[in-house]
N, C-alpha and C positions, 0 to 999 in steps of 0.2 A: 155591019154587025160586029161588035167587039168579041174577041176570043174569050171564052169562058172555060177555064181549066177544070171545072167541077163536072159532076155527072148530071145528066138530065133526069128529071123525074121519070120513073117507070110508068108506062101507060096504065091508067086505072088506079094509080096510087093516089087516092083522094087526099090523104093527109099531106103528102109532099107537095102536091099541086096547090092545095088550098092555103098552106101556111104562109107563103110569100106573095105579096102583091106586086112588088117591084124588085128587080135585081139590077143594081146600077154599077157599071164599071166606070170609075172616075176618069175624067180626062186629065192628062198630065201636062205640065209646062215647067220650064226652067226659069227660076227667079234668083238672080244673084249667085249662081253656082250650085244651087240645090233644087231638087224637084218638089213641086207642089201638085197634089192630086185633088181635084175639085169634084166632090160627089153631089153637092147641092149648090145652086139649083141645076137641074138637068132636064133633058127633054122628057124623060119619063116621069119626073116628080119635081115639083117646085118647092114644097115644104113638107116637113114631118113635124107635127105639132107647131111650135113657134120657130123651129130651126129652118131658116131660109138660105143658109150658107154653111157649107161644111168643107173645110180645107185640111188636108193632111200635109204637114210640112216635114220634109225629110223622110227618114233619117238621113243625115248627110254630115260629112266631115269637111269643113271649110279650111282651105289653106291659110297660111299665115298672112297672105296678102289679100284675103277675102274677108268680107264682113256683111252682115245684114244691115241695110240702110234703107228703110222705108220712110221716105220723107213725109213731112206733115201733110195730111189730107183730111177731108171732112167726112162726117157721117150725120144722117138724120134718121129718126124713126126706128131705131134698133138698139140692141145691146150687143157689143162684141164680147166674146169669151175667149181668152187665151189660156191655154193649158199645155204645159211642157212635160215631156218625158226625159229630155236631156238638153243641156245647154242653158243659156241665159239670154234674156232680151231686156233692154232698157226701154221703158215706156215713159213718154212725156205727153201731156195733153194741155189743152187750152184752159183747163181749170187750175193749172199750176202743179198738177201731179207730176212727180218724178220718182221712179223706183225701178228696181231690177226684179223681174219675175224669174223664179227658179223652178226646177221640176217639182210637180205636185201642188204648186200654188195656183190660184185662180185669179186672173184679172177680169173683172166684169165692168166694162165701160158702157154706160147707158147714154146714148147720144140725145134721145128726146128731140127737142127742137133744133139741136145742132151742137157738134163738138168737133175739135180738130186734134189729131194726135200723130205721133211718130213712133216708130219701133226700130231700134238700132242695136247692134252689138255693143255691149258695155266696153268702156275704155280699157279695163283690165284684161280683156280677152283679145283686143286688137293687136295684131303683130304676132299672134300665136295660132297654131292650128286649134280649131275648136269645133265641137259637134252641135248640131241643131236637130231637134226632133220634137214634134208636138202637133197640136190641133188649134186651128182658129175657126170658131163658128160664130154665126150671127143669129140672134133671136129677134124676130120681128115683134115689135111692141103691140099690145092690144089696142083697140080703137081709142079707148079713153086715156091712153098713156103716150100716144105718139108724139105729143108736143110738150111733154113735161120738161122741166129744167134738167140739163145734163148732170150726171153724177158718176163718180168712179168708186169702185169697191175692190179692195184687195183682200183675199183670204189665204192665209198661209197653209201649207200642207199639213201642219200639225193640228189644225182645227177641223180637218175633214174626217168625218166618221168612216171607220174602216169596216170592211166585210171580211170575216174569217169564218169559213164554213167548209171543213174538210179539205177538199182539193180546190176550193174557190177562194180567191182573195181579191181585194180591190178597195175602191174608194168611191163614196157617193159624192160626186162633184156638185151637182145641183139637184134639188128635189128630194124625194123620199123613195127608198128602195130597201128591201130586205130588212125592214124594221129599223132602219137608220135614216136620219134626216140631216141634210147639209145645211150649214149656216149661211151659205151664199144667198143673197137676195134673189127673188124672182117675182115677176109681175103677172104671171099666169102659170097654170099647171105645166111644169117642166121636169123632164127626166134627163139626167146626164150622169152616167156611171162608168167608171174605169174598172174593168173586170178581167181577171186572169184565171184560167182554168188549167190545172195540171193535166198531163196526158191521160186520156181515158175517163176523165171526170165529167160530171154533168151538173147543170144548175138551171133552175126554172126561171123563165122570163114571163111573169104573170101578165094578164091583160088588164092591169089596173089603170092604164092610160089610154086615152082615146086613139092616139096614133103612136106607133112604136117602130123603131128600126135599130139596126146595129151595124157598126163598121168594124171589119176584121183588120186589126193592126198587124198581127203576125200569127203564124201557125195555120192550122186548118180546123174548120168547124163543121160539125154534122148536125143537121136539123131534119127530123122526120125521114131519115134514111138518105138524104142528099148531103154531099160534101161541098164545102165552099172554101175558097182560097183567100189569101191575103189581098187587101186593098179592094174589097167589094162592100157595097152598102146594100143590106137586105132590109126591105120595108115589109112589115108584116100586116096581114089582114086584121082589122079590128075584132076584138073579142076572142081570139084564139089563144089558148094557153100554149106556150112554146117551151120546149126543153132544149137547152144548149148542150151539146156533147163535144168535148175536145178530142182532136185527133191525136196521133201518136207523138206529135211534137208539142202538145199542149196548144193553147191559143190565148191571145190577148185581144179583147174586143172593147169597143165603146158603145154603150147602150144610149140611145137618144129617143126622145119623144115628148109627149105632152098633149094638151088640148089643142084642137084645131082652132084657127082664128075665125072670128065671126064675119070677116069680109075679106075680099081679095087684096093681095099685096102686090105692088109694082116694085121692081128693082131696076135701078139704073146706076151703073158704076158703084159708088159707095153709099147710095141713097136708097132707102126703103120707105114706102108710104102707101096708104090706102088711096091716095089721090095723085093722079098724074100731074095735076096743076101744082101740087106742093113740091114735087120733084123738079119741075121746071123752075119754080121759085128758088130752090136750093142751088140749082145750076147757076142761075144768074147771081146769086149771093156769093158763090165761090169765085165766079169769073170776075166780079167787081170788087173782091177783097172785103166783103162784109162779114165774113166769119172771124171769130177771135183768133189771135195768134197763139203759138205754143211757146211759152217762156223758156229761154235757153236753147231754142231750136227755131229761130226766126229767119235764118238766112235762106233756107230752101223750102220748096213746097212742090207738090205734084199738081201740074196744071190740069184744068178741066179737059177731058177728052173731047176731040172734035167730032166724034161720031155719035 
């Protein structure tokens, strides 16, 4: 049982007990000198809307002799979403895309029938101390889009609609929220919002989406009388109107959600599909070198896991 530093619901407090369907404490691992906390998939919950994978990267300060070097690796059946709060990452993929993502930008890479990409520290930051902080999530594609041609979309921070409402501020990263709609493409109903609340301020989280959750990036959050700490994923029950209250230090949260998928999704390594057989096919294709290469990053790759 993971330690939970918040308060338990009071007996008989129906609102507090009913508001949250799952409380997930991410499991943490060290990757290349900084921590990654994985909230989805978990034992308690596999997906929230189309979100099948949710990783919190950092925050971390890498030494001058450290760098992020995720070698070329494949994906099928999903869209990866990279969103940074600090630092820079150089993205290359088998479509020939090469660019550096910066804080507030969104990289949406849709694998469809198959894509290969790498993520590395840009050359200008190597040899210097540098920070890394952000999120990487995967969106499982709907049944009729799992085998579409791969495509990459980059949306700059300046194009994101902003939320400014009293003590609340933020950015609508994907989908529609608080009267604003993001230009980032989506294949199904999807919600992804970067929201900050000043100390003591509140903000509504309406039940406009079939499935909803939030991840606490920093600070303390109160919901229906209960307090929740940093690095927890709260999954809400469908249909309940929620009000978010910031603690004395304020809070920074990521709202996620959207429509539930129409069929089950299987996940193995970097592959997501409604078919186990399709995942087996992707394994063999990567093992035998039938995926496309990444131009400019052809020398290395991540081998297929043996398990």
